[in-house]
N, C-alpha and C positions, 0 to 999 in steps of 0.2 A: 471702831464700832465693835461691841462685844456680841451683839445679836446678829444673826443672819438676816438678810432683807425680808425673807418670808416670815421669820419669827417676829420681827419688828411689826410687820403689817398685821399679823394676827393679834398680837398684844394690843396694838393701837385700835383695832376693830373691837376686840373684847372689852377694852377700857370704856368704850362708848355705849356698851349695852347695859341696861338696868338689871338684867337677870341672866342666868345661864342660857346658852344657845346650843342647839344641836350641832354637832360637828359637820353634818352635811349642809346645814344652813350657812355655816362659816364659809364652806367651800363655794357655795352658790353666790354669796354676797361679796366676796373679795374678787374684784376684777383682775384679769390677766394672771390668774394663779390656778393651776390645775388641781383637781381633787387630790391626786396622789401627793403633790407638794404640800397641800394643806395638812393632810393627815400625817405626813412625815414630820412637818414642823410642829404640829400639835403634840405628837408623841415625844419629841425632843423637849418641848416646853414643859410637858407634864413630868418627864423624867427629872428635869432641872428644878421642879417646884414652882414654876412660873404660871402654870395653868392647873386648875383643879378640874377633875372630871368624874362623873358618875353615870351609871346607866339608868335610864328611865324606861321602865317596863310597862307603863300605864297604857300605851296604845297597842295597836296590832303588831307593830314592829318595834323592837327596842331601839332607843336612840342614846348615843353617847353625848351627854350634856356637858359643856365646858364653860368655864368662867375664869377670868384672870384672878390670880392670887395676890396677896399682899406683896410677895416677893416679885411677882410679875409687874405690878404697878411701880414698884421701886426701880426695877431694871429699866422700865420704859422712861421714867423721868430722867434717869442717868443718860440713856441713849439720846434723848431729845436735847439735853444740855450739851452733849458733846458734838452734835451735828452742826455742820455748816448749813446755810440755806440751800446751797446746791445739792448737798448730800441728802438733805431732807426731801427735796423735790424729787430726786431720783428714787429714793426708797418708797415714797408715797405714790410714785407713778405719774407725777405731774410735770416732770422735766421733759 
């Protein structure tokens, strides 16, 4: 696997979202993953071009909005193709 477990889980989550999502909402929606782990994985994914992020200043508090990039979707497809069923269950937290 080229992606770390947390990175895979974030890309998988973002791939299912129709629009960009606030980073804090990603942290709240992915079970069994602490906020600091989410933010570290998001930073690595953004650095590697798999996630796009921008700041939303429209509310009372700025939010970092993230979405999966084209490169992130491609990486996710490759990861899924390389996984065995047991590995996928482990990564998705269903094992």
